[in-house]
N, C-alpha and C positions, 0 to 999 in steps of 0.2 A: 496484629498485625498492622503496621500502620497505611492508611488508603494513600494511593499514589499521588502524587501532586500531578495538578490542572497542565492540560498541553495547549497551549494556545498557537495555532496554526495561522498564518500568511501563504497566500498564492499568489504570488505577484507575476505581470506580464509588461517588462521590460523592454525598451527599444534596439539595446543591442545585445542582447540576449543572443546568442547563436540558434537559427533555426533548427528545431527536433533534439534540442540536448534537455536534459534533464538535470536538477539538483536539487537534492533535499538535505538541509542545513538543518543540525540541533545544535541550540543554543543553550549552554549551563551558564547562568549569569548570576552573581551577586551570591555565591553560595552562603557568605559569613559562617564560616566554622565556628561554633563555640558551643561548649558547655551551660545546660542541657540541650539546648535549643537546637542546634546544628551539629551532634557530636557523630564520631566514624562510624556508627552503624547507619544514621539515617543517610549519610553522606554515599554509603555502599548502595541502601536501595536507589536512591538518586541515578546513582550511574548504571544501577540494572535497568531502570525503568528509559535513561535515556539511550541505552546500546538498543535494547526491545524497541524503540520507533524506527530501526532501520536508516538513519539517515548514509547519507554519502560523505557527509563532511559535518565532526563537531566542532563547534566554536566554545571556549572557555572564555567568558568575557569580562576576569577579572575580578577584585574583592573576594576574596578566597578565606578574609579571616574579618571576624566584627569584633569591635569596639561599641561597647553599650554606657551610656551617662547612669550614673548611680549619686545621685546626689552632685558632688561638686566635682566627683573621681570618675574615674575609667575602670570598668572592668574589662579587662581583659583575657581573649580567650586561653582556655587551657589544651587547644586541640594544635599540637604542633603541626609545622609547615611539610615535614617528613610523611607525616601520616595521611594531611591530606591529598600530598602527591600521589603515594603513592596507591591511594583509592582511585583519584581522577587519571591514573596512568592505566586503569582496566578499561577507559573510555575505548571503544573501535567503532570504525567507520573505513570503508573501503579507502579514501580517501584523505584518510587520515582526522589525527585532532590537532587544534592550535592552539593556543591560549596569547591570552595578552594582561597586563595586570592593572591593578587600580588604584585609587586611591587609599586604600584601608591597607592593600599590603606594604605601600609605600611608609604608610604613617606608623606600620608594625615594627619596622626598622628605625631604631633613631637615628643611627649614622645616616642610613640614606637618607633619611627624610632632610637631614641637616645639609645634604648634597656633597658629603665625605667620603660616599662610595654612589658609584655609579649602577649599581643593582640592589635588588634590598635580600634577603635571605629565603623570602620566596621564591623568586629567579633562578635562586643555587637551588632551592628544593625541587622545583621544575625540571631544571637540568638535571638533577642528579634521577629522577624517576625516566629520562627520556621522554618527556612531554616536550614536541617542539614551540616557541614561543617564537613571535613576532615583534622586537621590540623595536621598531622604525624601521622595519625590512618589508620584503614582500618575498612572496614565493608563486612557482607556476603551477598550476595543477589541469590535469588532462581532462576535461568534461565531455565524454563522447567521442573524441579525439579532437576538441575545441581547446585551444589553451585557454585558461582562465587566470587573472592576475588577483592572488590572495594576498592583501595587505595589512597589516597590523602599526599601532601604535600607541607609546606608553601612557601613562594616566597622564590626564592633562591638569591635574590637582594635585601631584607626588608631593610638592613643597609647600602646600598651602598652610602658614601659619594665620591662625585665627585672630585679630586683630592687631596682628604686628605688623604684616606687609602683605601684600596684592597676592593673589592665586599665581603659582608658580608651576610648569607642566616637566616630566618628562617626552615629553612626545617629540617628535620632530617629523612634520609631517613630508616635508622635502625629501629628506632623507630617504623617507620609507618606498615614497611613490616616482622621483625624479628619474629613476634609471628603468621605470618599468615602461612596457610599453603602451603607447595611449592610446592605440585602436584597439584594443583588447579591453573584453568586459573588466569590470574591476570590484571588487569587495573589499572594503575596509571594517577592520574590527577595530574600533575605537570604544575603550569602557565604557568615558562621556559624551552623552548625544551633541557638546555645544560644538564640536568641531565640525559640524554637519553644515555651518553656515557657508564654512571658508573654504570649503571644497570645491574643486574646479570640475567642469561638467564629464571629465574623464571619468570620476569615482561614481558607477552607475549606482553601487548600494553599500550602504554603510550599516552597521552591525553596531548597536551598543546595549548599555545595561545602566547599572549606575542609579538612578532615579526610584526602583521598585515601584515605579507606578505612582509615586506618591507617598507609596507604604499606609497611610492611613487616608480614606475619603470620608469625607462627611459634605454632606448632599452633594455627593459627587464630584466635589473640588480636592484635588490633592493637596496635601498638608505640607507632606516634607517632598519638597525635589530640588537640591541641591546644583542649580545649573544659573548660568548667567543669562538663558531665556525665560528663566520664571517655570510656568507649567507648559509653555508650549510643546517642549518633548517629552514631557513625562510621560508618556507611555505609546506604546503602538505605531502604524505606519504613517509615515508624513512624507511629502512630495515637495519639491522645490525645482521644479522645471522638470528634466528628466532626471534627475537626481534623485533617489529612494533613501528612507532612514526606517528602519527596525527598532523599537524601543524594547526588548523586554522588560516583563514586570519582576523578574529574577525570583529567588529562592529562598532568601534568608531576608534578614533584619539587622539595621544598624542605628544605634542612636536610643530606640526601646525595644526591647526585645517579642514585640510584637505586630501585626498589621491588623489593617481592619478595613474591609471593602475592596483591598487588593489581594486576592490568594497568591499562594507562591506559584510558581509555573513554570517547565518546560516550555521553551518557546521553540516553533519549527517554521521556519522558511521554505517553501518552496517554489523552484522557478521551472518553467519549460512547459510541456507540453501539459493539459489540462489546467495550468494558472488561470 
């Protein structure tokens, strides 16, 4: 029996959070499904562990598929999107589970990656499995009688072509938030943390993944952080003014199929009493 993954918990007290309300968010980030490292049986165990954490809300943070470098080629996953979505559809929480998508999900669909499609095969698999997604959109949650905005943007690196053109994304922050009430506490799901520096003050909490915490630490320094900000937002809790960011270390691997010094994790964010 495989040991459960680490659970990393952040308890935050934020200025605009409704007095007396409580919210426990379980983040499932960077699954990177692949054989043999993240096969369906392992995904099923992670889903069971996430459910057992008793979260009020589950946030699926993108990068559901892995790509590994082998020599000069790429070894693509043998785990099909519908199987991954079927397992993730078992996630259960009182306020539901919501998903956004990452760069690897876009890069796994050649037509979508070229901009010929507005969504990927992963978007379609999640829709078929009945998993709600926040593709540059928002929804309203009721937390202890208080309306809370939960928004999500698509990958900021969806159309990235290495050595060919600048990074381009499928994200549309303004479409996601422009119609959202600005006086409400707002949570943004964004696979890549880069967007954090561009946000307005009405976005109280941003949840991200993507970096794997650096995936490999040497001398305590993250070695693989695909971010415009270098290692600044590689992992953990960050704050700019009243805006807060939590970056999950994630569960899987990309590029190379191993981690060093950054164990896989489920990330829990607790807001409210006792924070």
